[in-house]
C-alpha positions in Angstrom: -0.2 0.1 0.0 1.5 3.3 -0.9 1.2 5.9 1.8 3.3 8.4 0.2 2.7 10.6 -2.8 5.3 10.9 -5.7 6.6 13.9 -3.9 7.2 12.0 -0.6 4.2 13.5 0.9 2.4 11.1 3.6 -1.1 10.2 2.6 -3.9 11.5 5.3 -5.1 9.0 8.0 -8.4 9.1 6.5 -7.0 8.0 2.9 -5.0 5.3 4.5 -8.1 4.0 6.0 -10.1 4.1 2.9 -7.3 2.0 1.1 -7.4 -0.5 4.1 -10.7 -0.7 3.9 -10.7 -1.5 -0.1 -7.9 -3.9 0.4 -9.7 -5.9 3.4 -12.3 -6.8 0.9 -10.1 -9.9 0.1 -10.5 -11.3 3.6 -14.2 -10.6 3.5 -14.5 -12.5 0.4 -12.8 -15.3 2.0 -14.8 -14.9 5.3 -18.0 -15.2 3.3 -16.8 -18.4 1.3 -16.0 -20.1 4.5 -19.3 -19.4 6.0 -21.1 -20.6 2.8 -19.2 -23.6 2.8 -19.6 -24.2 6.6 -23.0 -25.3 5.7 -22.0 -28.5 3.7 -18.3 -29.3 4.6 -16.7 -30.0 7.6 -14.6 -27.1 9.3 -11.3 -29.1 8.7 -11.9 -28.3 5.0 -12.8 -24.7 5.4 -10.2 -22.0 4.3 -10.7 -20.5 8.0 -12.7 -21.3 10.8 -16.5 -19.9 11.0 -15.2 -18.2 14.2 -12.5 -16.5 12.4 -14.8 -15.7 9.4 -17.4 -14.0 11.5 -14.5 -12.0 13.3 -13.3 -10.7 10.1 -16.8 -9.8 8.8 -17.3 -8.0 12.1 -13.9 -6.2 11.6 -14.8 -5.0 8.1 -18.2 -3.5 9.5 -16.0 -1.5 12.1 -13.5 -0.4 9.2 -16.7 1.0 7.4 -18.0 2.7 10.2 -14.8 4.3 11.3 -14.3 5.3 7.5 -17.9 6.8 7.5 -17.2 8.6 10.6 -14.4 10.4 9.2 -15.8 11.3 5.7 -16.7 14.9 5.7 -20.1 16.1 5.9 -21.9 16.9 2.8 -22.7 20.3 2.0 
């Protein structure tokens, strides 16, 4: 994740949080897949445990809430 511009200026905390939220989508996709697979497959065959998947989804929700809280108010 690039945290500096070409001129060396550090990205704002809000911009870094936004980038983290988008990158976190890959983990959420795995978590959703694990939860879906858990309906038909034993946990030993899943990419991650159901508890881990649920924790990842909860963390993703928290990331989005923080990002929304930092977003500027529409005028």
